[in-house]
C-alpha positions in Angstrom: -7.8 0.4 -28.9 -5.8 3.3 -27.5 -2.1 2.7 -26.9 -0.2 4.7 -24.3 3.4 4.2 -23.2 3.9 0.9 -25.1 2.4 -2.5 -24.9 2.2 -2.5 -21.1 -0.3 0.4 -21.1 -3.0 -0.6 -23.6 -6.4 0.9 -22.9 -9.6 -0.2 -24.4 -13.0 1.4 -24.0 -14.4 -1.4 -21.8 -15.9 -1.5 -18.3 -12.5 -1.4 -16.7 -12.0 2.1 -18.1 -15.3 3.9 -18.4 -16.9 2.5 -15.2 -14.1 3.7 -12.9 -13.8 6.9 -14.9 -17.5 7.5 -14.3 -17.1 7.0 -10.6 -14.2 9.5 -10.5 -16.1 12.1 -12.4 -19.1 11.7 -10.0 -16.7 12.1 -7.0 -15.5 15.4 -8.4 -19.1 16.8 -8.6 -20.5 18.1 -5.3 -24.0 16.9 -6.0 -22.9 13.3 -6.8 -19.9 13.0 -4.4 -21.7 10.5 -2.2 -23.3 8.7 -5.1 -19.9 7.8 -6.5 -19.3 5.4 -3.6 -22.6 3.6 -4.5 -21.3 3.3 -8.1 -18.2 1.6 -6.8 -20.3 -0.7 -4.6 -22.3 -1.8 -7.6 -19.2 -2.2 -9.7 -17.7 -4.6 -7.1 -20.5 -7.0 -7.7 -19.4 -7.7 -11.2 -16.4 -9.8 -10.5 -13.1 -10.5 -8.8 -11.2 -7.9 -10.8 -13.9 -5.4 -10.2 -13.5 -6.0 -6.5 -9.8 -5.0 -6.6 -10.5 -2.0 -8.8 -13.4 -0.8 -6.6 -11.3 -1.0 -3.4 -8.4 0.9 -5.1 -10.7 3.6 -6.2 -12.2 3.9 -2.8 -8.7 4.3 -1.5 -8.0 7.1 -4.1 -11.2 8.9 -3.0 -10.0 9.0 0.6 -6.5 10.2 -0.5 -7.4 12.9 -3.0 -6.6 16.5 -2.0 -9.5 18.5 -0.6 -8.4 21.2 -3.0 -9.8 19.3 -5.9 -12.7 17.2 -4.5 -15.8 18.3 -2.7 -16.8 17.0 0.8 -18.8 13.8 0.8 -21.0 13.9 3.8 -21.4 10.1 4.2 -18.0 9.1 2.9 -17.1 7.0 6.0 -20.4 5.1 5.9 -20.3 4.5 2.2 -16.8 3.0 2.4 -18.2 0.3 4.5 -21.0 -0.2 1.9 -18.3 -0.8 -0.7 -16.5 -3.4 1.5 -19.8 -5.2 2.2 -20.6 -5.3 -1.5 -17.1 -6.7 -2.1 -17.7 -9.3 0.6 -21.1 -10.3 -1.0 -19.5 -10.5 -4.4 -16.7 -12.8 -3.3 -19.1 -15.0 -1.4 -20.9 -15.7 -4.8 -17.6 -16.6 -6.4 -15.2 -18.1 -3.9 -14.5 -21.8 -3.6 -14.4 -22.5 0.1 -13.6 -26.1 -0.4 -10.1 -25.2 -1.5 -9.1 -22.7 1.1 -5.7 -21.0 0.6 -3.4 -21.8 3.5 -2.3 -18.1 3.8 -6.0 -17.1 3.8 -6.6 -19.6 6.6 -3.8 -18.2 8.7 -4.9 -14.7 8.1 -8.5 -15.6 9.2 -6.9 -17.0 12.3 -5.1 -13.7 13.0 -8.4 -11.8 12.3 -10.4 -14.0 14.7 -7.7 -13.4 17.3 -8.0 -9.6 16.9 -11.8 -9.8 17.1 -11.7 -11.9 20.3 -9.0 -9.7 21.8 -11.2 -6.7 21.1 -14.2 -8.3 22.9 -12.3 -9.4 26.0 -9.4 -7.0 26.5 -9.8 -3.7 24.6 -10.2 -0.5 26.6 -12.7 0.6 23.9 -14.4 -2.6 22.8 -16.7 -1.1 20.0 -13.9 0.6 18.1 -11.4 -2.3 18.4 -14.1 -4.8 17.4 -15.2 -2.9 14.3 -11.6 -2.2 13.2 -10.6 -5.8 13.6 -13.7 -7.0 11.8 -13.2 -4.5 9.0 -9.5 -5.4 8.5 -10.3 -9.1 8.5 -13.1 -8.7 5.9 -10.9 -6.6 3.6 -7.8 -8.8 3.7 -9.8 -12.1 3.3 -11.7 -10.5 0.4 -8.4 -9.5 -1.3 -6.8 -12.9 -0.9 -9.9 -14.7 -2.2 -10.2 -12.2 -5.1 -6.6 -12.5 -6.3 -6.4 -16.2 -5.7 -9.6 -16.9 -7.6 -8.5 -15.3 -10.8 -7.2 -17.2 -13.8 -3.7 -16.3 -15.1 -4.9 -13.8 -17.7 -7.3 -12.0 -15.4 -4.6 -11.9 -12.7 -2.0 -10.3 -15.0 -4.5 -7.9 -16.4 -5.5 -6.8 -12.9 -1.8 -6.2 -12.0 -1.4 -4.1 -15.2 -4.5 -2.1 -14.4 -3.1 -1.4 -10.9 0.2 -0.1 -12.4 -1.7 2.1 -14.8 -3.9 3.3 -12.0 -1.0 4.4 -9.9 0.8 5.8 -12.9 -2.2 8.0 -13.8 -2.1 9.4 -10.2 1.5 10.5 -10.8 0.9 11.8 -14.3 -2.0 14.0 -13.1 0.1 15.2 -10.2 3.0 16.4 -12.3 1.2 19.5 -13.7 0.4 20.6 -10.1 4.2 21.3 -9.7 3.2 24.5 -11.4 0.0 25.0 -9.3 1.3 25.4 -5.7 -2.2 25.8 -4.3 -2.8 22.1 -5.2 0.6 20.5 -5.5 2.0 22.1 -2.3 -1.3 22.6 -0.4 -0.1 21.0 2.8 3.1 23.2 3.0 5.2 25.1 0.6 8.2 22.8 0.7 7.1 19.2 0.0 5.1 18.1 -3.0 1.8 16.2 -2.5 0.5 16.3 -6.1 -3.2 15.6 -6.3 -3.1 13.7 -3.0 -3.8 15.1 0.5 -0.3 14.8 2.0 3.3 14.6 0.8 3.9 11.3 2.7 0.9 9.7 0.9 2.2 11.0 -2.4 5.8 9.8 -1.7 4.7 6.4 -0.7 2.5 6.1 -3.8 5.4 7.1 -6.0 7.7 4.6 -4.4 5.1 1.8 -4.5 4.9 2.3 -8.2 8.6 2.4 -8.4 8.8 -0.9 -6.6 6.4 -2.5 -9.0 8.5 -1.4 -12.0 11.8 -2.4 -10.3 10.2 -5.8 -10.1 9.5 -5.6 -13.8 13.1 -4.8 -14.5 14.0 -8.2 -13.1 11.6 -10.0 -15.5 13.3 -11.7 -18.4 12.7 -11.2 -22.1 11.1 -7.8 -21.6 12.3 -4.4 -22.6 13.6 -2.5 -19.5 13.8 1.0 -21.0 10.2 2.1 -20.1 10.2 0.6 -16.6 13.6 2.1 -16.0 12.5 5.6 -17.0 9.3 5.3 -14.9 11.3 4.1 -11.9 13.6 7.1 -12.1 10.6 9.4 -12.3 9.0 7.7 -9.3 12.1 8.1 -7.2 12.5 11.8 -8.2 8.9 12.6 -7.3 9.3 10.8 -3.9 12.4 12.9 -3.2 10.5 16.2 -3.8 7.7 14.9 -1.6 10.2 14.7 1.3 9.0 11.2 2.2 12.0 9.7 3.9 10.1 6.6 5.0 9.2 5.7 1.4 12.7 6.3 0.0 14.4 4.2 2.7 11.8 1.5 2.5 12.5 1.0 -1.2 16.3 1.1 -0.7 16.2 -1.5 2.1 13.7 -3.7 0.2 16.0 -3.9 -2.8 19.0 -4.7 -0.6 17.2 -7.3 1.5 15.7 -8.9 -1.6 19.1 -9.3 -3.2 20.5 -10.8 0.0 17.6 -13.1 0.8 16.2 -14.3 -2.5 19.3 -16.1 -3.9 19.9 -17.8 -0.5 16.3 -19.0 0.1 15.7 -20.0 -3.5 19.2 -21.4 -4.1 19.7 -19.2 -7.1 22.5 -16.9 -8.2 21.9 -13.2 -8.3 22.8 -13.0 -12.0 20.0 -15.5 -12.8 17.5 -12.9 -11.7 18.3 -10.7 -14.6 18.6 -11.1 -18.4 21.5 -8.8 -19.2 20.9 -8.5 -22.9 21.0 -5.6 -25.3 19.5 -2.5 -23.7 19.5 -4.0 -20.2 23.3 -4.2 -20.3 23.5 -0.7 -21.7 21.2 0.7 -19.0 23.3 -1.1 -16.3 26.5 0.5 -17.7 25.0 3.9 -17.9 23.5 3.7 -14.4 26.9 2.5 -13.0 28.7 5.4 -14.7 26.2 7.9 -13.3 26.8 6.6 -9.8 30.5 6.9 -10.2 30.4 10.4 -11.8 27.6 11.9 -9.7 28.4 10.0 -6.5 29.2 13.0 -4.2 26.2 14.9 -5.5 23.9 11.9 -5.0 25.3 11.4 -1.5 24.6 15.0 -0.5 21.1 14.8 -2.0 20.3 11.6 0.0 21.7 13.2 3.1 19.4 16.2 2.7 16.5 13.9 1.8 16.9 11.7 4.9 17.8 14.4 7.5 15.7 17.3 6.1 18.6 19.6 7.1 16.7 22.6 5.9 14.3 22.1 8.9 16.5 20.8 11.7 20.1 19.7 12.4 20.3 15.9 12.5 23.6 14.0 12.7 22.5 10.6 11.4 19.7 8.5 10.0 19.0 7.1 13.5 18.9 10.6 15.0 16.4 11.6 12.3 14.2 8.6 13.1 14.4 9.3 16.8 13.6 13.0 16.5 10.7 12.5 14.1 9.1 9.5 15.8 9.8 10.0 19.5 6.5 11.7 20.1 4.8 8.6 18.7 6.8 5.7 20.2 7.4 7.1 23.8 3.7 6.8 24.8 3.6 3.3 23.1 6.5 2.1 25.2 4.8 3.4 28.4 1.6 1.4 27.5 3.7 -1.7 26.7 5.3 -1.6 30.1 1.9 -1.1 31.7 0.0 -3.8 29.8 2.6 -6.2 28.4 0.3 -9.3 28.1 -3.1 -8.1 27.0 -2.3 -4.7 25.4 -4.6 -1.7 25.3 -6.8 -2.7 22.4 -6.5 -3.2 18.7 -6.7 0.0 16.6 -6.6 2.4 19.6 -4.4 5.5 20.0 -1.9 5.4 22.8 -4.1 7.9 24.5 -7.5 6.8 23.3 -9.3 9.7 25.1 -7.9 12.1 22.5 -9.1 10.1 19.4 -11.1 11.9 16.8 -14.1 9.6 16.4 -16.8 10.1 13.8 -20.2 8.5 14.2 -23.0 7.5 11.9 -26.3 6.8 13.7 -24.3 6.2 16.9 -21.9 3.8 15.4 -18.2 4.8 15.1 -17.2 4.8 11.4 -13.9 6.6 11.6 -11.3 6.7 14.4 -7.9 7.4 12.8 -4.7 7.0 14.7 -1.1 7.8 14.0 1.6 5.4 15.0 5.0 5.2 13.4 6.4 1.8 14.1 4.0 -1.1 13.4 5.7 -3.9 15.4 5.8 -1.6 18.4 2.2 -0.6 17.8 1.1 -4.3 17.7 2.9 -5.0 20.9 1.2 -2.1 22.5 -2.3 -2.9 21.2 -2.5 -6.7 21.4 0.2 -7.7 23.9 3.0 -10.2 23.6 0.9 -13.1 22.3 -0.8 -11.0 19.6 2.6 -9.7 18.7 4.0 -13.2 18.2 1.0 -14.2 16.0 1.6 -11.0 14.0 5.3 -11.8 13.5 4.5 -15.4 12.4 2.0 -14.0 9.9 4.6 -11.6 8.5 7.1 -14.4 8.0 4.5 -16.5 6.2 3.8 -13.5 3.9 7.5 -13.2 3.1 7.7 -16.9 2.4 4.8 -16.8 -0.1 6.2 -13.7 -1.8 9.6 -15.3 -2.3 7.8 -18.3 -3.8 6.1 -16.0 -6.2 9.4 -14.5 -7.4 11.9 -11.7 -7.0 9.6 -8.9 -8.2 6.8 -9.7 -5.7 9.4 -10.0 -2.9 10.6 -6.4 -3.5 7.0 -5.1 -3.5 6.0 -6.9 -0.3 9.2 -5.9 1.5 8.7 -2.2 0.4 5.1 -2.3 1.8 6.2 -3.9 5.1 9.1 -1.5 5.5 6.8 1.5 5.0 5.2 0.4 8.3 8.4 1.0 10.2 7.8 4.7 9.7 4.1 5.1 8.7 2.1 2.3 10.3 -1.0 1.6 8.0 -1.1 -2.1 7.4 -4.1 -2.5 9.6 -5.9 0.7 8.4 -7.9 -0.3 5.3 -10.0 2.9 5.6 -6.9 5.0 5.1 -3.7 4.6 3.2 -3.5 1.0 4.3 -5.9 -0.1 1.6 -3.2 0.2 -1.0 -0.9 -1.7 1.2 -3.3 -4.6 1.5 -4.2 -4.8 -2.2 -0.6 -5.1 -3.2 0.3 -7.3 -0.3 -2.4 -9.8 -1.4 -1.3 -9.7 -5.0 2.4 -10.2 -4.0 1.6 -13.3 -1.9 -0.9 -15.2 -4.1 -0.9 -16.9 -7.4 -3.7 -17.3 -9.8 -5.6 -20.5 -10.0 -4.4 -23.1 -12.5 -6.7 -23.9 -15.4 -6.4 -27.5 -16.5 -5.8 -28.0 -20.2 -8.6 -30.3 -21.5 -7.3 -30.3 -25.1 
């Protein structure tokens, strides 16, 4: 047993370490880059936890910087092979007699998106495949997380934290290697990932997971506290305003909503004992002493004043997102009821579509505000369905606890600046994996003793 960073980070030389490690090594070698995806597809067949790990690794492969990985010629096609392997794996294990209510509602949303693609989309094939792909992925994730017992569920969550932490740890040395760490531009840090925004959101996602752990009782808070500070620091140097604001708002909203909806006092969320109280006092003093400096730092972070003059947070949002939301508003006014089609760019004629044997396997789009994007793509009725689904997600996360509420809200708020919740072939895969874990509970094992 190898021990790293305390009891929360125990590694053992089992399949959950060496199998993913093998896939990563193969992805780094030009001759075996494509084969690494087949390794993940085979790995997903081994169990529910392996499904989660395979999907997270496929996400990592799509996010790694081109400075450190070779081109995989059939990457887009093999990602679908991994998803199909996950689907087949979950079919062998899922109990469809006891269908989770959230999974049922999500299936309903997926079926709506598929039918909408068939009857109303301006580019039927792309919308249909995107809707089908998203529905498969999210249902697979719900069934995988929900089907685990408590031990497997907790071990998978710990593996996910370690996985994201390793990304950050391997990124830190690239601060000294600008050709990798600052490969996109010379100002904002991207680590081993392909974009500063992606790195910033990854750092903040891990920070949200550890802030949730800070609220857990009877556990040491020193390590999660340190890691959270590191995550926030890395997000700041990545220049990801969306990520930083999402975490801040998620914490504030969680503190406001959770005690009200669960009829609990805020102080009951924390066990202020020993080092927790000490950390709280130190943090409070730091805020008081360094308040002006922190305010200036946040102002620079939000407005990016070294690049443009921005008077407020709202001005920053408008200036950076106007090019995205103005065409969306035009399409909403033109097609308010039926929309333009799920997963389509505001101007679909300019989409960069990649094909495999005549079938579109990649058609990325960039939209900044997810609610606006849904209204544009699937019309008013689809938008209402989407909002209902989001509210149900929040309800389930609150039922799971304060930590899961923070994680879910952080993910949802990411999508007010970087819409990716419906893009499982891009950054959205990480969103969906954590969203499913934050809104499901492991199955109960009856004690027969």
